[in-house]
Every structure is written in C-alpha cells, then in structure tokens.
LUMVEXPA-623190 format. One record per residue (C-alpha): x, y, z; residue in one letter. Coordinates in steps of 0.05 Angstrom, whole numbers, padded with zeros to 5 digits, always signed. Example, Ala and Ser with C-alpha at 12.3 -4.5 7.8 and 13.67 -1.06 7.14 Angstrom:
! LUMVEXPA-623190
+00246-00090+00156a/+00273-00021+00143s/
//
This chain:
! LUMVEXPA-623190
+00031+00484-00252m/+00057+00441-00199a/+00123+00401-00205d/+00108+00327-00195i/+00183+00304-00205s/+00210+00261-00150a/+00279+00260-00123n/+00292+00193-00086f/+00364+00186-00061l/+00387+00225-00119g/+00346+00177-00170i/+00307+00226-00207k/+00246+00209-00241s/+00194+00257-00282p/+00132+00231-00233n/+00132+00192-00166p/+00098+00135-00204f/+00139+00076-00204w/+00118+00003-00230l/+00134-00045-00178a/+00173-00108-00185s/+00121-00162-00219a/+00105-00190-00281p/+00094-00119-00317p/+00167-00105-00300t/+00198-00176-00322d/+00225-00157-00394k/+00246-00104-00441k/+00186-00100-00486i/+00141-00082-00423n/+00187-00034-00390v/+00192+00005-00456l/+00117+00014-00470r/+00108+00026-00395a/+00162+00087-00402f/+00130+00107-00467e/+00062+00113-00425a/+00094+00157-00378g/+00113+00119-00317w/+00171+00152-00281g/+00211+00088-00260g/+00206+00015-00255v/+00230-00034-00208v/+00255-00092-00249w/+00227-00165-00230k/+00265-00198-00179t/+00330-00228-00208l/+00367-00283-00172g/+00383-00359-00179s/+00340-00394-00243q/+00272-00413-00222v/+00216-00447-00258k/+00145-00421-00248n/+00079-00460-00244v/+00015-00454-00287s/-00036-00428-00268s/-00014-00376-00224r/-00064-00320-00206y/-00134-00319-00172s/-00172-00260-00148a/-00227-00237-00100v/-00283-00200-00135n/-00335-00160-00091y/-00403-00128-00108n/-00393-00136-00179g/-00327-00107-00181s/-00274-00151-00210k/-00206-00158-00177v/-00217-00121-00109m/-00159-00170-00086g/-00109-00204-00132f/-00064-00265-00109n/-00004-00295-00146n/+00041-00352-00129i/+00093-00334-00181e/+00167-00333-00158l/+00220-00287-00186i/+00238-00276-00257s/+00246-00349-00292d/+00284-00319-00348r/+00360-00324-00354p/+00400-00271-00312l/+00440-00252-00372e/+00382-00234-00410l/+00348-00199-00362n/+00418-00156-00350l/+00424-00143-00420r/+00353-00115-00431e/+00361-00066-00362i/+00417-00039-00393k/+00383-00031-00463e/+00322+00003-00426c/+00365+00050-00388i/+00399+00080-00454k/+00334+00091-00489l/+00301+00124-00427f/+00359+00158-00386p/+00312+00200-00353d/+00267+00143-00314r/+00286+00105-00248a/+00312+00038-00262m/+00311+00001-00194i/+00328-00078-00200v/+00302-00121-00147s/+00343-00172-00120l/+00336-00243-00081m/+00405-00275-00076a/+00423-00344-00043d/+00433-00325+00034n/+00518-00321+00025t/+00552-00261+00029r/+00588-00281-00039e/+00523-00289-00075k/+00497-00227-00058w/+00561-00194-00083h/+00566-00227-00144e/+00496-00211-00156l/+00502-00133-00144i/+00561-00126-00181a/+00532-00157-00245q/+00466-00105-00233v/+00509-00050-00220e/+00546-00063-00290d/+00479-00048-00325t/+00485+00025-00303g/+00420+00007-00257a/+00403+00070-00213h/+00381+00032-00151g/+00375-00036-00122l/+00314-00065-00082e/+00324-00122-00034l/+00260-00168-00039n/+00256-00192+00032f/+00181-00212+00024g/+00168-00264-00028c/+00116-00301+00010p/+00120-00365-00022h/+00168-00414-00057g/+00233-00381-00042m/+00220-00388+00034t/+00241-00463+00031e/+00314-00438+00009r/+00320-00388+00065g/+00302-00324+00022m/+00247-00277+00017g/+00200-00271+00073a/+00246-00318+00116v/+00295-00260+00109v/+00244-00203+00122g/+00211-00236+00182q/+00271-00242+00229d/+00304-00175+00238p/+00369-00202+00259e/+00376-00249+00189i/+00347-00180+00153a/+00405-00140+00189r/+00460-00188+00167l/+00441-00191+00092v/+00434-00114+00093v/+00507-00111+00119e/+00531-00156+00064w/+00497-00115+00015v/+00524-00052+00039m/+00590-00077+00035e/+00591-00080-00038k/+00537-00034-00068a/+00556+00035-00099t/+00483+00050-00116i/+00427+00063-00069p/+00394+00006-00033v/+00324+00002-00020i/+00298-00053+00032t/+00231-00082+00013k/+00196-00107+00073l/+00144-00163+00087t/+00074-00148+00116p/+00069-00227+00138n/+00093-00202+00211v/+00061-00171+00271h/+00098-00108+00256s/+00146-00086+00202v/+00182-00036+00248v/+00226-00082+00276p/+00258-00106+00205t/+00259-00038+00188g/+00298-00016+00243k/+00346-00067+00235a/+00349-00054+00162s/+00366+00021+00174v/+00416+00007+00227e/+00451-00039+00182a/+00456+00017+00134g/+00402+00012+00080t/+00387+00074+00046n/+00315+00071+00039a/+00257+00023+00053l/+00193+00003+00010s/+00133-00030+00038l/+00090-00074+00036i/+00102-00138-00003n/+00045-00190-00013t/+00007-00215+00043i/-00004-00290+00049q/-00072-00308+00031s/-00120-00360+00009v/-00173-00320-00040t/-00223-00375-00051g/-00239-00450-00062i/-00272-00483-00116d/-00336-00512-00093l/-00337-00563-00142d/-00262-00596-00140t/-00254-00569-00065y/-00184-00544-00091v/-00164-00474-00065p/-00147-00422-00123n/-00105-00417-00160p/-00109-00495-00189y/-00043-00531-00202v/-00059-00608-00219a/-00106-00612-00162g/-00063-00574-00106k/-00052-00500-00087s/-00009-00459-00038v/-00011-00396-00001f/-00002-00336-00049g/+00017-00268-00040g/-00044-00217-00044y/-00048-00152-00064c/-00091-00099-00103g/-00140-00050-00075p/-00166-00094-00020a/-00093-00088+00021v/-00090-00011+00019k/-00114+00000+00088p/-00065-00052+00112i/-00007-00022+00075a/-00025+00049+00097l/-00022+00026+00169k/+00039-00003+00159m/+00074+00054+00121l/+00046+00097+00181a/+00085+00063+00232t/+00149+00068+00194i/+00138+00142+00187s/+00128+00150+00258q/+00193+00106+00282d/+00250+00149+00303p/+00289+00109+00267t/+00261+00087+00205t/+00236+00149+00192s/+00302+00178+00179k/+00302+00149+00108v/+00256+00155+00052p/+00203+00103+00036v/+00171+00081-00033s/+00095+00062-00019g/+00068+00001-00043i/+00002-00036-00034g/-00065-00024-00072g/-00047+00042-00106v/-00099+00047-00167s/-00110+00118-00170t/-00079+00186-00159w/-00116+00196-00099k/-00089+00134-00067d/-00019+00155-00083a/-00029+00218-00048v/-00059+00179+00015e/+00014+00138+00014f/+00054+00204+00008m/+00014+00243+00060l/+00034+00184+00108l/+00108+00189+00084g/+00116+00158+00021a/+00169+00193-00037t/+00149+00150-00089t/+00094+00097-00097v/+00101+00035-00138q/+00036+00003-00173v/+00029-00065-00196c/-00053-00096-00197t/-00078-00036-00223a/-00026-00033-00288a/-00038-00105-00294m/-00121-00099-00293k/-00124-00026-00330h/-00061-00026-00376g/+00001+00022-00371f/-00040+00085-00392r/-00071+00094-00322i/-00012+00133-00308v/-00034+00190-00351e/-00095+00200-00300d/-00052+00193-00243m/-00001+00248-00267c/-00056+00291-00285e/-00097+00278-00221g/-00042+00288-00176l/-00019+00357-00211n/-00094+00386-00215n/-00094+00369-00140w/-00030+00405-00120m/-00051+00464-00157d/-00115+00465-00125e/-00079+00457-00057k/-00022+00503-00070g/+00034+00456-00063f/+00091+00467-00108k/+00125+00406-00103t/+00110+00335-00078i/+00160+00355-00017n/+00112+00402+00007d/+00057+00351+00027f/+00097+00285+00036i/+00087+00264+00107g/+00037+00317+00126k/-00014+00269+00155s/+00034+00229+00202v/+00025+00278+00259p/-00054+00266+00258h/-00043+00200+00276l/-00040+00187+00359t/-00057+00136+00407h/-00135+00119+00420w/-00122+00148+00496e/-00106+00217+00469e/-00170+00228+00427l/-00217+00280+00457d/-00278+00242+00490i/-00316+00310+00493n/-00311+00316+00418y/-00379+00295+00388h/-00417+00294+00323i/-00487+00274+00311v/-00515+00253+00240a/-00560+00290+00199n/-00605+00266+00139i/-00618+00320+00084d/-00694+00300+00067q/-00685+00338+00000n/-00632+00280-00024k/-00660+00226+00015c/-00683+00166-00032i/-00726+00136+00025h/-00690+00070+00017c/-00686+00056+00094g/-00615+00028+00089l/-00590+00071+00143c/-00648+00049+00191y/-00636-00021+00176i/-00562-00017+00190a/-00573+00031+00255c/-00623-00018+00283e/-00593-00085+00270d/-00516-00069+00275g/-00506+00001+00310s/-00548+00044+00368h/-00622+00047+00343q/-00614+00123+00338s/-00656+00128+00273i/-00736+00146+00278n/-00779+00106+00224l/-00843+00142+00204q/-00889+00109+00160y/-00925+00147+00108g/-00945+00149+00040k/-00916+00148-00019p/-00855+00133+00025y/-00829+00129+00095n/-00783+00180+00127t/-00724+00178+00172y/-00702+00230+00225t/-00643+00223+00271i/-00652+00211+00345k/-00605+00264+00368e/-00595+00245+00437e/-00586+00171+00423e/-00538+00183+00367c/-00464+00171+00380v/-00436+00198+00320g/-00405+00127+00296c/-00410+00143+00220n/-00448+00078+00202l/-00507+00108+00172c/-00459+00161+00129k/-00420+00097+00104l/-00485+00058+00085i/-00521+00121+00051c/-00521+00108-00028p/-00528+00180-00044v/-00474+00230-00035d/-00477+00275+00019d/-00543+00256+00037c/-00524+00242+00114i/-00473+00290+00143t/-00441+00288+00204m/-00449+00349+00249v/-00402+00371+00302e/-00419+00380+00378q/-00383+00374+00441r/-00410+00341+00504k/-00357+00384+00551g/-00325+00446+00542p/-00251+00428+00538d/-00208+00380+00512y/-00216+00314+00554l/-00173+00249+00535n/-00177+00179+00569w/-00127+00185+00618k/-00146+00252+00645e/-00218+00219+00647f/-00195+00165+00692q/-00154+00213+00734a/-00212+00254+00751r/-00259+00193+00772g/-00312+00214+00725l/-00369+00168+00712p/-00382+00144+00642l/-00446+00184+00635n/-00430+00250+00660d/-00375+00267+00611h/
//
C-alpha cells in the first residue's frame, strides 16, 4: 500500500490534503471536525487587524445544470478577535498534534506589526506561517493583500521583515491578479521565504441580477469585485504553478498548490506539476469535510496502480513535458476515428466540425439514422470532435506522421519549406 503522507519543510501530515485559509478554517469547531474527517492539515483563516465583514458575501457561476462551477467571495480576513483565534489554534494543535497547522497572516505594512503578529502566532505552537499576499479586495486600500503580491519589491521587503523574526517555516501565498506570478515568487524566494503557495483568488464579477441590475453578491444595492475560485480556475492555477516549477529560482522551494482542487485526480495533476501539498476550499464548502476520504482513497489506489511508493516519486513528473510552442513537432499528426459501434448518431461532431473547425466529417443521410465518417485527408487532428462527443471513446485520435523526422518550427523556417510541403 502506498504511503501518502507528506513532509513539507519538515511539517508532517498523514496526507497532502490541507484545507485552505478560508471560512472552513476560521474556528476551532470547524478545524476539529475537519481533522476528525481525515484532513492532513489546515491553513487557519488569515489573522491580522480587526475587520468587519458584510452581508451577503458569496456568489457563484453555475453551468449546464452543475451548481458552483465557479465560486466568488467578498469576505475579508477573520473577523473574530485575535486572542480567540490564537487560543483555539493552540487547542487544536494539542488535540491533533500529527496534523499540519499553518496560520495565514496579513499584518499592517510595518516591520513592527509583522514581528508582533509572528511572535503571537508562534506562541501557539503553530507549525508554519502563510503570508497572505493575495487578498483581492478590501485590504488593498490599506496597502495589504494583493497590493503586496502585485509588486515584487514590496513583497521582497515584507518577506525580509518576516524572515527576521520567524523561527518556523514561512510560505508566501501568491496572487494570480498579475501578468505572471514568477516575478513576485522570485523576489520572495530571494528574500528568504521557505516555500510558496498559489494561487489565491482571481478578481471577478460572477453575474448581474437582471431585475435589480446589481452585480452579485448584493450588499444594499451595491457590489464589488470578488475573489473567484472553484473548479473554473483550475486550468489557470495549473498554468501558474507550472511557471513556478519551471523557473530556476522559484523551483528551489516547495510549493503548496491551490485553485479548484475538488478530487484526488485534481490533486495528482497539481502534484505532477510540482506541488508537494494541495489546499482545498470550495469543494469542502460545497460537499463537506468528508470528501477527503475519497481523496485519500483515490490517491492511494492510483499510486498503487502506477507503482509509486511515496508522493515524492511523482511530484513534478509532468514539468519536463511542458515546452515552448516553437519546440513542438510539426511532423507529428493525429487523425480522428469514429467507432461506428459506439456512435449514437447525434451529429454533434459533424455540427462542431462544420461550423467551428475544419469541415472534416462526412454526413451520409440514411434510415433509421445518419452516419458520420472522417475525411482523413482534411482532418487536422484538432480534437474538437472528440471533446464534443457525448460517448466515451467513441471518437479516438490515431497517431500519424506527415514526415519521417522530428521537425520544430525553427528548423522548419530555417529550411525554407512551404507550408503545404511539411
């Protein structure tokens, strides 16, 4: 049986699944129930200056009958008294000493405030600190949150302040509300952070009420940009994680991956791109804490199937497969194939190819149903028909070549070949 335990900067947890800093980690009662359900660790909701949250706070994007494809919130950091949070953190650690307890922090932007807050949190026995450089709303007016994360030099300065005082591991959480997470990630690593986590939420407007004309969520006739998360952001999070794993500087430190993790498969994808642990929020808010049971079981079964003994055996395994477009093999070619025994004759592939792709599917009218076949000489292997098809494995992509050897774009240009001769 595979060993799914994680060791993140010496912080050990029985599995790599942590609850992210968010409402589910805001109080003792939640965290204890999460630990009882089997979560490997939590990142306690961000502590800092006293705030007051608004009502309402959440909105969502639903798609094709599925609730909460994307989740939006305008909630700030913990609005509970700091002393209460600190006391409950200490109590949770005492009751579950084998679980990772990370505490998220966002101090007023002075060295003294950061040092004071760090000392208070370390007194609880917490195992690590996560610097919230990503809160996309509210705190930005006070020079905190995303304001720090969007400016590499400010981030560098704050990390330096933190590293002067911290005696436990420090994780810097990056904002995705930038053209690239790498500059701030590099500045943070150069300033001494022990690890990175990403992504925080993405600024968004999830929708507008067509009767009141007010964007969601509604607060007395007004709204603001919120922080977007959930399954919809996973592709963006994976891309940003990959850039961190590819960079020579940021790849030196471990990463905790965040952004749309809902299943064990999502978690494995993050880990294949370099994450040592994964943090979950929206899925737990939608389905409850016990989803971690399926995550642990699924990860364990997959590792056994693949022959991986520990999670370290596959962390980062997909990173070398990401390259630049110019390095892709132009001579590699695939062609669609429709399994007539599985085809339900819905015609979706034909419509998609005719209207949105390369007119590569033949339609033959008949009774009791029409049939569809691929025009192999026209098919460019774009995958659209396979993605549209409602029947698993009805349409497959068959490997071919349009030339004998690997040929990338730079070599293609150097040879001066006409486009239709490659």
